[in-house]
Structures are given as C-alpha cells and as structure tokens.
C-alpha positions in Angstrom: 0.0 0.0 0.0 1.7 3.2 -1.2 1.3 6.8 -0.2 -1.0 7.6 -3.1 -3.4 4.8 -2.1 -3.5 6.0 1.5 -4.1 9.6 0.4 -7.0 8.4 -1.8 -8.5 6.4 1.1 -8.3 9.5 3.3 -10.2 11.6 0.8 -12.8 8.9 0.2 -13.4 8.5 3.9 -13.7 12.2 4.4 -16.2 12.5 1.6 -18.1 9.4 2.7 -18.3 10.4 6.3 -19.6 13.9 5.6 -22.1 12.5 3.1 -23.5 9.9 5.5 -23.5 12.3 8.5 -25.3 15.4 7.4 -25.4 16.7 11.0 -21.6 16.9 11.1 -20.1 19.8 9.2 -16.6 20.2 7.8 -15.7 22.6 10.6 -16.4 20.1 13.4 -13.3 20.1 15.7 -13.6 16.4 16.2 -13.8 15.5 12.6 -10.4 13.8 12.5 -11.2 11.7 15.6 -14.6 10.7 14.1 -13.2 9.5 10.8 -9.8 8.0 11.9 -11.3 4.7 13.3 -12.9 3.9 10.0 -9.8 4.9 8.0 -7.5 2.9 10.4 -9.6 -0.2 10.0 -9.4 0.0 6.2 -5.7 0.8 6.1 -5.0 -2.1 8.4 -7.1 -4.5 6.4 -5.5 -3.5 3.1 -2.0 -3.6 4.6 -2.6 -7.1 5.9 -3.9 -8.1 2.5 -0.8 -6.6 0.7 1.5 -8.2 3.2 0.1 -11.6 2.7 0.4 -11.3 -1.1 4.0 -10.0 -0.9 5.2 -12.7 1.7 3.7 -15.4 -0.5 5.6 -14.1 -3.6 9.0 -13.6 -1.9 10.3 -16.5 0.1 13.7 -15.5 1.7 16.8 -17.3 0.5 18.8 -18.9 3.2 22.3 -17.5 3.9 24.9 -20.3 4.2 28.1 -18.3 5.1 29.0 -15.6 7.6 30.6 -13.5 4.8 27.4 -13.4 2.9 25.7 -12.0 5.9 28.2 -9.2 6.3 27.1 -7.6 3.0 23.5 -8.5 3.2 21.0 -5.7 3.1 19.5 -4.6 6.5 16.4 -6.6 7.4 13.1 -5.3 6.3 11.0 -3.4 8.9 8.7 -5.5 11.0 5.1 -5.8 9.8 3.9 -4.0 13.0 6.3 -1.1 12.3 5.1 -0.8 8.7 1.5 -0.7 9.8 2.2 1.9 12.4 3.9 4.1 9.8 1.0 3.6 7.4 -1.6 4.5 10.1 0.4 7.6 11.1 0.6 8.6 7.5 -3.1 8.1 7.1 -3.8 10.3 10.1 -1.6 13.1 8.7 -3.1 12.8 5.2 -6.6 12.9 6.6 -5.7 15.9 8.7 -4.4 17.6 5.5 -7.6 16.8 3.6 -9.7 18.3 6.4 -7.6 21.4 6.6 -7.4 21.9 2.9 -11.2 21.4 2.5 -11.8 24.0 5.2 -9.5 26.5 3.6 -10.9 25.8 0.2 -14.5 26.8 1.2 
C-alpha cells in the first residue's frame, strides 16, 4: 500500500463520512477523531492483504556463510512497524484533507 493509495483512502473516507453524517459539518473540531477509526480499519485490512500477497511471492533465500551476511541488506522493517507508519501517514493525510477542504471553502 503506497502513499497515493493512502491519500485516496483519506479523501474517500472524508467525503463518505460527511455524506453519511449530514449533521456533522466540515468545521467540526472532532472530525479527525470521528473519521480515523474507519480509516484505520481499512488501512489495516489493506495492509494485511498486501503483506500476505508479498510474503507469498517472496520467500527469503537462506544464507549459508557468515561472509554473505556481512554484505546482506539490512532486514526489512517488521510488519507492525510498517503498519504503524501507514496509520500515522493516514492520520496526517486525513488531517491535511480536512484542513485543505476547510481552507478551500
């Protein structure tokens, strides 16, 4: 799940939330807190789906010597770390969507 996909999800969730909750306006100070649980759920689900696809495709090769390990690339970030980064990115992007839409009006 890349940055563009997360940004698109943030915009979709913003639009969907305001469309379904006519009593909540774009100036609601709790808008971020109201939308984030829904966005977190979807980002988590899509991240898990992407992770399962990528782990299925790339089976790690075993290292047989110590010298091979010296020049090996650093290990990939843990799945939990990647998810935490994606969720924080989603929160920031959603906040940017909220702020830009408020300023645009």
